[in-house]
C-alpha positions in Angstrom: -18.9 11.3 2.9 -21.0 10.8 -0.2 -20.9 14.6 -0.9 -17.2 14.7 -0.6 -16.8 11.7 -2.9 -19.2 13.4 -5.4 -17.1 16.6 -5.4 -13.9 14.6 -6.0 -15.5 12.7 -8.8 -17.0 15.8 -10.4 -13.5 17.5 -10.4 -11.5 14.4 -11.0 -10.1 15.8 -14.3 -8.8 19.0 -12.7 -7.4 17.1 -9.6 -5.7 14.5 -11.8 -4.2 17.3 -14.0 -2.8 19.1 -10.9 -1.4 15.9 -9.5 0.2 15.2 -12.9 1.8 18.6 -12.9 3.0 18.1 -9.4 4.6 14.7 -10.3 6.0 16.0 -13.5 7.7 18.9 -11.9 9.0 17.0 -8.9 10.2 13.7 -10.4 12.0 15.1 -13.5 13.6 18.0 -11.7 16.0 15.7 -9.8 17.3 14.4 -13.2 18.6 17.9 -13.9 19.7 18.9 -10.4 23.0 17.1 -10.5 25.1 19.8 -8.7 22.4 21.5 -6.7 20.5 21.3 -3.5 18.3 18.5 -4.6 15.6 18.9 -2.0 15.1 22.6 -2.7 15.1 22.2 -6.5 12.7 19.3 -6.4 10.2 21.0 -4.1 10.3 24.2 -6.2 9.8 22.1 -9.4 6.9 20.2 -7.9 5.3 23.5 -6.7 5.8 25.2 -10.0 4.3 22.2 -11.9 1.2 22.2 -9.6 0.7 25.9 -10.0 0.9 25.8 -13.8 -1.6 22.9 -13.9 -3.9 24.7 -11.4 -3.9 27.9 -13.5 -4.6 26.0 -16.8 -7.4 24.1 -15.0 -9.0 27.3 -13.7 -8.9 28.9 -17.1 -11.1 26.1 -18.5 -8.5 25.0 -21.1 -9.0 21.3 -20.1 -12.6 21.3 -21.5 -11.5 21.0 -25.1 -8.9 18.8 -26.9 -7.0 21.9 -28.2 -7.0 23.5 -24.8 -5.7 20.3 -23.2 -2.8 20.3 -25.7 -2.1 23.9 -25.1 -2.1 23.2 -21.3 0.4 20.4 -21.8 2.7 22.6 -23.9 2.5 25.3 -21.3 3.4 22.9 -18.5 6.4 21.5 -20.5 7.5 25.0 -21.6 7.4 26.4 -18.1 9.2 23.5 -16.6 12.0 23.6 -19.3 12.4 27.3 -18.5 12.7 26.5 -14.9 15.2 23.7 -15.4 17.6 25.5 -17.8 17.1 29.2 -16.7 16.1 29.4 -13.1 17.5 26.2 -11.6 21.2 26.9 -12.4 21.0 30.0 -10.2 19.9 28.0 -7.1 22.4 27.2 -4.3 24.9 24.5 -5.4 24.8 22.4 -2.3 24.2 18.7 -2.8 22.5 16.9 0.1 24.5 14.1 1.6 22.7 10.8 1.0 22.6 7.8 3.3 24.8 4.8 2.5 21.7 2.7 2.1 20.2 4.9 -0.7 23.6 5.1 -2.4 23.8 1.4 -2.6 20.3 0.8 -3.9 18.3 3.6 -5.6 21.4 5.6 -6.8 23.5 2.7 -7.6 22.0 2.1 -11.1 21.6 5.4 -12.8 20.9 6.2 -16.4 22.9 9.4 -17.1 22.1 9.7 -20.8 19.0 11.4 -21.9 18.0 8.3 -24.0 18.4 6.1 -20.9 16.2 8.4 -18.8 13.5 8.2 -21.5 13.6 4.4 -21.7 13.5 4.0 -17.9 10.6 6.4 -17.6 8.7 4.7 -20.4 9.2 1.3 -18.7 8.0 2.6 -15.3 5.0 4.4 -16.8 4.0 1.2 -18.7 4.2 -0.8 -15.5 2.2 1.9 -13.7 -0.5 1.7 -16.2 -0.7 -2.1 -15.9 -1.0 -1.8 -12.1 -3.6 1.0 -12.2 -5.8 -0.3 -15.0 -7.8 -2.7 -12.8 -8.2 0.0 -10.1 -9.3 2.5 -12.7 -11.9 0.0 -14.2 -13.2 -0.8 -10.7 -13.6 2.9 -9.8 -15.2 4.3 -13.0 -17.6 1.4 -13.2 -18.7 1.8 -9.6 -20.1 5.2 -10.7 -22.3 3.8 -13.5 -25.5 1.8 -13.8 -25.5 -1.7 -15.1 -26.3 -0.8 -18.7 -23.6 1.9 -18.9 -21.0 -0.6 -17.4 -21.5 -3.0 -20.4 -21.7 -0.2 -22.9 -18.5 1.7 -22.1 -16.6 -0.2 -19.3 -13.4 2.0 -19.5 -14.8 5.5 -20.1 -15.2 8.1 -17.3 -18.8 8.6 -16.4 -20.3 11.9 -17.4 -22.8 13.9 -15.5 -25.9 12.3 -17.1 -24.8 8.7 -16.4 -22.9 9.2 -13.1 -24.6 7.6 -10.1 -23.7 7.0 -6.5 -26.5 4.5 -5.9 -24.0 1.7 -5.6 -22.2 3.4 -2.7 -25.4 4.3 -1.0 -26.8 0.8 -1.3 -23.6 -0.8 -0.1 -23.3 1.5 2.9 -27.0 1.6 3.9 -28.8 -1.4 2.5 -25.9 -3.8 2.1 -24.7 -3.7 5.7 -21.3 -2.7 4.5 -20.7 -0.7 7.7 -21.2 -4.0 9.7 -18.9 -6.0 7.4 -16.3 -3.3 7.4 -16.3 -3.1 11.2 -15.9 -6.9 11.4 -13.0 -7.0 9.0 -11.3 -4.2 10.9 -11.7 -6.0 14.2 -10.3 -9.3 12.8 -7.5 -7.6 10.8 -6.3 -5.2 13.5 -6.4 -7.9 16.3 -4.6 -10.4 14.1 -1.9 -7.9 13.1 -1.3 -6.9 16.7 -0.9 -10.4 17.9 1.3 -11.3 14.9 3.6 -8.4 15.5 3.9 -9.0 19.2 4.6 -12.7 19.0 6.6 -12.4 15.8 8.9 -9.7 17.2 9.5 -11.5 20.5 10.2 -14.8 18.7 12.5 -13.2 16.2 14.4 -11.4 18.9 14.9 -14.7 20.7 16.0 -16.5 17.6 18.3 -13.7 16.6 20.2 -13.8 19.9 20.0 -17.6 20.5 22.6 -19.3 18.3 22.4 -23.1 18.6 21.2 -26.1 16.6 17.9 -26.0 18.4 17.2 -22.4 17.4 18.2 -23.2 13.8 15.6 -26.1 13.8 12.9 -23.8 15.2 13.8 -21.1 12.6 13.6 -23.7 9.8 10.2 -24.8 11.2 8.8 -21.3 10.7 10.4 -21.0 7.3 8.7 -24.3 6.3 5.4 -22.6 7.0 6.0 -20.3 4.1 6.0 -23.3 1.7 3.0 -25.1 3.1 -0.4 -23.4 2.5 -2.5 -23.2 5.6 -5.6 -24.2 3.6 -4.3 -27.7 3.3 -5.2 -28.2 7.0 -8.7 -26.8 6.6 -10.5 -29.9 7.9 -8.3 -30.1 11.0 -8.6 -26.3 11.6 -12.4 -26.5 11.4 -12.4 -29.4 13.9 -10.2 -27.5 16.3 -12.3 -24.4 16.1 -15.5 -26.4 16.7 -13.9 -28.1 19.7 -12.9 -24.8 21.2 -16.4 -23.4 20.8 -15.3 -20.6 18.5 -17.3 -21.6 15.4 -19.4 -18.7 13.9 -17.5 -16.1 15.9 -15.0 -13.5 14.9 -12.5 -14.7 17.6 -12.3 -18.0 15.8 -10.6 -16.3 12.8 -7.9 -14.5 14.7 -5.8 -17.6 15.7 -5.9 -18.9 12.2 -4.6 -15.6 10.7 -2.0 -15.4 13.4 -0.7 -18.9 12.5 -0.9 -17.8 8.8 1.2 -14.7 9.4 3.8 -15.8 11.8 6.1 -17.6 9.3 6.8 -14.5 7.1 7.0 -12.4 10.2 9.6 -14.6 11.9 11.5 -14.9 8.6 11.8 -11.2 7.9 12.3 -10.0 11.5 14.9 -12.6 12.4 17.1 -11.7 9.4 16.6 -8.0 10.2 17.4 -8.3 13.9 20.5 -10.3 13.2 21.8 -7.3 11.2 21.6 -5.0 14.2 25.1 -4.4 15.6 25.7 -6.6 18.6 27.9 -3.9 20.2 24.8 -1.7 20.6 22.9 -4.4 22.4 25.9 -5.4 24.6 26.4 -1.7 25.6 22.8 -1.5 26.7 23.2 -4.7 28.8 26.4 -3.3 30.4 24.4 -0.2 31.4 22.0 -2.4 33.3 19.1 -2.6 30.8 17.0 -5.8 31.1 16.3 -7.9 28.0 12.8 -6.5 27.9 14.1 -3.0 27.9 16.6 -3.7 25.2 13.9 -5.2 23.1 11.4 -2.3 23.6 13.7 0.7 23.6 16.5 -0.4 21.2 15.4 -3.3 19.0 11.9 -2.2 18.1 12.8 1.3 17.1 15.6 0.0 14.9 13.3 -2.6 13.2 10.5 -0.3 12.3 11.1 -0.7 8.6 10.8 -4.5 8.9 7.7 -4.2 11.1 6.1 -2.0 8.4 7.0 -4.6 5.8 5.5 -7.5 7.6 2.4 -5.4 8.5 1.7 -4.8 4.8 2.5 -8.3 3.8 0.1 -9.7 6.4 -2.7 -7.2 6.2 -3.5 -7.8 2.5 -4.1 -11.6 2.7 -6.0 -11.2 6.0 -8.2 -8.4 4.7 -8.9 -10.1 1.4 -9.4 -13.6 2.8 -12.6 -15.4 1.8 -11.9 -19.0 2.5 -12.0 -19.1 6.3 -14.9 -16.6 6.8 -16.9 -18.6 4.3 -16.3 -21.8 6.2 -16.4 -20.6 9.8 -18.9 -17.7 9.8 -22.5 -18.0 8.9 -24.5 -15.4 10.8 -25.1 -11.9 9.4 -23.4 -10.1 12.3 -20.1 -11.9 11.9 -19.5 -11.6 8.1 -16.5 -9.9 6.7 -16.2 -7.6 3.7 -15.1 -10.2 1.2 -17.8 -12.6 2.4 -20.4 -9.9 2.0 -19.2 -9.1 -1.5 -19.4 -12.8 -2.5 -23.1 -12.8 -1.6 -23.8 -10.2 -4.2 -23.0 -12.6 -7.0 -26.3 -14.2 -8.1 -27.0 -17.3 -10.0 -28.8 -15.7 -12.9 -27.8 -12.0 -12.6 -25.2 -9.9 -10.8 -25.5 -6.3 -9.5 -22.1 -5.1 -10.8 -22.7 -1.6 -9.6 -23.1 -2.7 -6.0 -20.1 -5.1 -6.2 -17.7 -2.6 -7.7 -18.8 0.1 -5.2 -18.3 -2.2 -2.3 -14.9 -3.3 -3.6 -13.9 0.3 -4.1 -14.7 1.1 -0.4 -13.0 -2.1 0.7 -9.8 -1.2 -1.0 -9.4 2.1 0.9 -7.9 0.6 4.1 -5.2 -1.2 2.2 -4.3 1.8 0.2 -4.2 4.1 3.2 -2.0 1.6 5.1 0.5 1.5 2.3 0.5 5.3 1.9 1.1 5.8 5.6 3.8 3.1 5.8 5.3 3.3 2.3 8.5 5.0 3.5 9.2 2.4 6.2 8.0 -0.4 3.8 10.6 0.6 1.1 13.3 0.9 3.7 12.5 -2.6 4.9 12.7 -4.0 1.4 16.0 -2.2 0.5 17.6 -3.1 3.8 17.5 -6.8 2.9 18.9 -6.1 -0.6 22.1 -4.4 0.7 22.8 -6.6 3.7 26.5 -7.1 4.2 
């Protein structure tokens, strides 16, 4: 793993340039493909941008400032040639878009060239704001302490690049143990949250009465009251149950913390499912459990992905309850283990940033794997009705 990471870091410039060419060719092509097969034109543009970037990287032009400028000009020139010379000859068949996308993403368009430039500048600026902390964390995790304070935002070169922080975090810092504990707690909590939340939301969505409204408002009230206000009572309950200093003592707390947002999102989403579809399944003899498993759950996958992302981030990053309820070495989580690296008189920033870089991978992977469903879940609520 360290060798693969070292290869990626050593070729980060070329990899980043190829990804930039891929994004440049793919994202901007759709702006020019107004009367074409959008999918075909976009994929060809992305492939062409990646190929041009790869060729310029292999020729070594990125090693100098002049060569990098020539590479950028070559990429722009080739893409403009593709957009205005090759792309008009592609099949003129526009893909039929779904009603959901037409009412959200493609509802507000900027047809003018100036509007496209302004919108892209705004999006790029916001992207830089979001990526700046991640960039600072990653580049400083590859430096020693002196180099971190000397040049905190520069990319580490070969003579100052070091992977000692990652090795110390994985081998000497018990990061593998903390990582495993966090995975156990997070995955177990998410499974229970999704199970109970989906069942409860299905019941509230189909049970229309004053009592169900009161129960629904009770869960919604949980969104406005931080669970940390009841820390003293929670600690007392955990101690009475004999779950103190155990990983199983954290799971019920996180379940209680995640159920309000889960019930809130899933109930609204399930109420939007056509009732005729459910009634047809019942008339065919399907039980309520079968309707829930085979009809409701597949239709609510975007909402399930949304609540999974919303719940995983606070559970994975939580420090408050592990700090209070877990003391032994074998039950510490990642965030608790990172907090122990902060000393009273000095701090090993290399080890801290390396550990945080590794700890951020599960959240990033989850979002990348579920981003499509996550975006569908967000946009579905925006176009309800």
